[in-house]
ROGU-938332 format. One line per field, with one value per residue (C-alpha): residue number from 1; residue in one letter; x negated, y negated, z negated. Coordinates in steps of 0.5 Angstrom, whole numbers. Each point is the difference from the previous one (the first is absolute). Layout:
ROGU-938332
num = c(NUM_...)
residuo = c(A_...)
east = c(X_...)
north = c(Y_...)
up = c(Z_...)
***
This chain:
ROGU-938332
num = c(1_2_3_4_5_6_7_8_9_10_11_12_13_14_15_16_17_18_19_20_21_22_23_24_25_26_27_28_29_30_31_32_33_34_35_36_37_38_39_40_41_42_43_44_45_46_47_48_49_50_51_52_53_54_55_56_57_58_59_60_61_62_63_64_65_66_67_68_69_70_71_72_73_74_75_76_77_78_79_80_81_82_83_84_85_86_87_88_89_90_91_92_93_94_95_96_97_98_99_100_101_102_103_104_105_106_107_108_109_110_111_112_113_114_115_116_117_118_119_120_121_122_123_124_125_126_127_128_129_130_131_132_133_134_135_136_137_138_139_140_141_142_143_144_145_146_147_148_149_150_151_152_153_154_155_156_157_158_159_160_161_162_163_164_165_166_167_168_169_170_171_172_173_174_175_176_177_178_179_180_181_182_183_184_185_186_187_188_189_190_191_192_193_194_195_196_197_198_199_200_201_202_203_204_205_206_207_208_209_210_211_212_213_214_215_216_217_218_219_220_221_222_223_224_225_226_227_228_229_230_231_232_233_234_235_236_237_238_239_240_241_242_243_244_245_246_247_248_249_250_251_252_253_254_255_256_257)
residuo = c(M_R_S_P_F_R_P_D_R_V_P_D_P_A_I_L_D_D_H_R_P_A_L_R_A_L_E_R_R_G_F_L_R_G_G_L_S_L_G_A_L_T_M_L_T_G_C_D_V_S_D_S_S_S_I_G_Q_A_L_K_A_V_N_V_L_N_D_R_V_Q_E_V_L_F_S_S_T_K_L_A_P_E_Y_P_E_S_R_V_L_K_P_P_R_F_N_A_Y_Y_E_I_E_D_V_K_P_L_D_R_A_T_W_R_L_E_L_A_G_L_I_Q_D_K_R_P_W_T_V_E_Q_I_A_T_L_P_E_R_E_M_T_I_R_H_I_C_V_E_G_W_D_Y_I_G_Q_W_S_G_V_P_L_R_T_F_L_E_R_V_G_A_D_L_T_A_K_Y_V_V_F_K_T_G_D_D_Y_P_S_S_I_D_M_P_T_A_L_H_P_Q_T_L_L_A_T_K_Y_A_K_E_I_L_P_D_P_F_G_F_P_L_R_L_R_T_S_T_K_L_G_F_K_N_P_K_W_I_T_A_I_E_V_T_N_T_W_V_P_G_Y_W_E_K_L_G_F_N_W_F_S_G_L)
east = c(-259_7_1_5_4_1_6_0_4_2_7_4_0_7_1_-1_7_4_-4_0_4_-6_-5_3_0_-7_-2_4_-4_-7_-1_-1_-4_1_5_-1_-3_1_-7_0_6_-4_-6_4_5_-2_7_1_1_4_5_5_3_-8_-1_7_-3_-7_3_4_-6_-3_6_0_-7_1_6_-5_-5_4_3_-6_-2_6_0_6_-3_-3_5_1_-1_6_1_3_8_-2_-2_6_4_7_4_-4_-2_5_-3_4_0_7_2_2_7_1_-1_6_1_1_6_-2_6_0_-8_-3_-7_0_-6_-2_-6_-5_4_4_5_3_6_1_-2_4_-2_2_-4_-6_0_-1_-7_-6_-2_-7_-2_-6_-2_-3_-2_4_-4_3_-3_1_-5_4_1_3_0_7_2_4_3_3_-1_-7_2_-4_4_6_-3_-1_7_3_-5_-3_-6_-6_-4_4_-4_5_6_5_5_6_3_6_-3_-2_-7_-3_-7_-4_-6_-5_1_-7_3_7_-3_-5_2_1_5_7_8_1_6_-2_-4_-2_4_6_4_-2_4_3_-5_-6_3_5_2_-7_-6_-7_-6_-7_-7_-4_4_1_7_4_-2_5_7_6_8_-2_5_-3_-7_-2_-6_-3_-6_2_-3_5_-2_3_3_-7_-4_5_-3_-7_-2_-4_4_-5_-1_-3_-3)
north = c(98_-1_-8_-3_-3_7_4_7_3_-3_-2_0_-7_1_-3_-7_1_-2_-7_-2_-7_-2_3_-4_-6_0_2_-6_-5_3_2_7_1_7_3_2_7_3_0_-8_0_4_-5_-6_2_6_3_7_1_7_-4_-4_-4_-2_-2_-4_-4_-1_-3_-4_-3_-1_-4_-4_-2_-1_-5_-4_0_-3_-5_-3_-1_-3_-7_-5_-4_5_0_6_0_-3_2_-3_1_4_6_0_7_-1_3_1_8_3_2_3_7_1_0_-6_3_0_-7_-3_-8_-5_-5_-7_-2_3_0_-3_-1_1_-3_3_0_-6_-5_-6_-1_7_-2_5_-2_1_1_-7_-3_4_-3_-7_1_-2_5_3_4_5_5_6_7_5_6_6_5_6_-3_-4_-8_-5_-8_-3_-7_-2_-6_-2_-4_1_4_-5_-6_4_2_-7_-2_4_-1_6_1_0_3_6_7_3_-2_6_1_4_2_3_6_2_-1_-4_-3_-5_-4_-4_-8_-2_4_-3_-7_1_-5_6_3_-1_2_1_-1_0_4_-2_-7_4_2_6_6_5_6_-5_-3_-5_-5_0_4_-1_-1_-1_0_3_7_6_1_4_-6_-4_1_-1_-2_-3_-1_-3_-3_1_-4_4_2_7_5_3_6_0_6_2_-1_5_5_-1_-6_-6_-6_-6_3_-6_-1)
up = c(-77_3_1_-5_6_4_-2_-3_6_7_0_6_4_1_-7_3_4_-6_-1_8_-2_-4_4_6_-4_-2_7_3_-4_2_-7_3_6_4_-5_-7_-2_-6_-2_1_-4_-6_1_0_-6_-3_0_0_8_-1_-4_4_-5_-2_7_0_-6_3_7_-5_-3_6_3_-6_1_7_-2_-5_5_6_-6_-1_7_2_2_0_5_5_6_4_8_4_7_6_2_6_-5_-4_1_1_-3_-6_-2_-5_-6_-6_-4_4_7_3_1_-7_-1_-4_2_-5_1_1_-3_-7_0_-6_-2_-8_-4_-7_-5_-1_5_-3_6_0_5_6_7_6_7_2_-6_2_7_-3_-3_3_6_1_6_1_5_-4_0_-3_-3_-2_-5_5_5_5_1_4_1_-3_0_-6_-3_-6_-7_-3_-7_-4_3_-2_-7_-1_2_-5_-6_0_-5_5_-6_-1_3_5_5_0_6_0_7_3_2_-7_2_-6_0_-3_1_-4_-1_4_6_-1_0_6_6_5_-5_3_-2_7_4_7_5_6_-1_-1_-6_-3_3_-5_1_-2_-6_1_-3_-4_-1_-2_5_-3_4_-6_-1_3_4_-6_-5_5_-3_5_-2_-6_-5_-6_-2_-7_-3_-6_-4_0_5_4_5_7_4_3_-6_-4_6_-1_4_-3_-3_3_7_2_7)
***
């Protein structure tokens, strides 16, 4: 008697090629060990492995489950390891969905940080105003979903401090970021309130260079690299989930370490 978990015909393994972003996200999070076979996907989800759309739906379901597990395990008090200054990479490694030559610097004189959503004081902030806020420094590991990493030293105002200063609703679910490079992103509120989540303005004690996010970028120790948007132009506090650039391509949203 044929097993109910065995497909009627053996599909072409290349059918997974259309879903590599989701697969890489799952593999990087440790949910999958040694890669994902079509047979394992069938056992895990019961999907029709001969149907690419079915595989996409199954991988999305696994990603959602992975997000929920990470969210449950997240601790707002657990700190990531910090490292000595001697290990800091200078300059930091550039990472984006485009080449460094395509960076379009923001104008310091005209830049404003716009605020929206569940925030009492929505007046925009200038570079000079951001610089007056209390500063924290941390030397942490940047981990990319592609598998590489480096040690970086970041300085800036804790995001919690900033949200408190502008009267944000700290019971809201999400903090959403808009950026100068049209690379939107969002994080959960517990991550936003983590003591190692900064609105970074400096790297290795110097003002952020243009290619690495000037004048303001997110830097958190609890997320993968793609969850740290650069060239931030607006912050919104909301209860509406907003997917980021990479989530729309199949990467899981929580992406915690």
